[in-house]
C-alpha positions, 0 to 999 in steps of 0.5 A: 247865613244871618242869623237874626236881623232886622229886616226893617233896615231895608226898608230905605232900599227903595231902589232895590230890584232884587233880594235874596234872603234864602235859606236863613234863619228868619222867624216871626212874620214877613214884614209888611214893609217890604211891600215899600221895595216897589222896584222888586223884580225877584224876592226870595224868601225861601227855607227860613221859619217865617210863620203867619200869613202872607202880607197883603202889602206883597201887592204893591210889588208889581214889578215883581217877576219871581216870588219865593216863599217856599220852605217856610211856616205860612199859613192862612189863605193866599191873599187876594192881593196877590191878584195885583202882582201881573207881571209874576211868571214865577209862583213858589209858595210850596212847602208850607201850611196854606189852606182853602181852594186855590183862588181865581185870583191867579187867573190874572197872571197871563204872564206865569210860567211856574206855579209850585204850591205842592205840600200845603193843605189846599182844598177844593177842586183844581180850578180849570182856569190853572189850565187856560193859562196861556204861558204855563209850563210847570204846574206843581199841586202834589201833595195837597187835599185837592179834588177833581175829575181828571178828565177834565183838566187838560192843557196844551202847553204844560211840560211838566205837571205833578198832581200827585198825593190829592184826591183825583178821580175820572178817566185819564183823558187820551188827549193828555197823551197827544200834547207834545210838549208834555215831558213830565207827567205824575199822577201817583197816589189818587 
């Protein structure tokens, strides 16, 4: 494990396409200079002690397909600038202290297959656009403060849906039992 390091040393690696710094003991803020690594297709900073906000400079990583920022101490809202990551298919922001509503910038991610936003402090309603993302297969929003009418949430291609430990209400729609792809449905503790 890397215990401490100066991440600014990565600035010169402008042709880097894959960066995995997970499961180390990095702390402080995520360096905004990572936004200079514009060829990255995968960035994994999970399971560290990064704190502060998600830097808006990550908007420069337009080639990014996978973004793992889970299991840190990140706070604040998800920056709107992440909406520029149109090639993203895997997004994991779980196990942080992120707040606010789930913003509509996720609406433009037509390639998103996996969204993990669990164990945060998100509030507001579960946006219906999440269920309109054409490629979405896995959606995990458990253990937040989200409020929605469960009868209004429907998606045909989901395989995994975890909405447990939120504030959902209403009747489970019968259409959910007609979804052929759904293998896991977790609605506990609502």
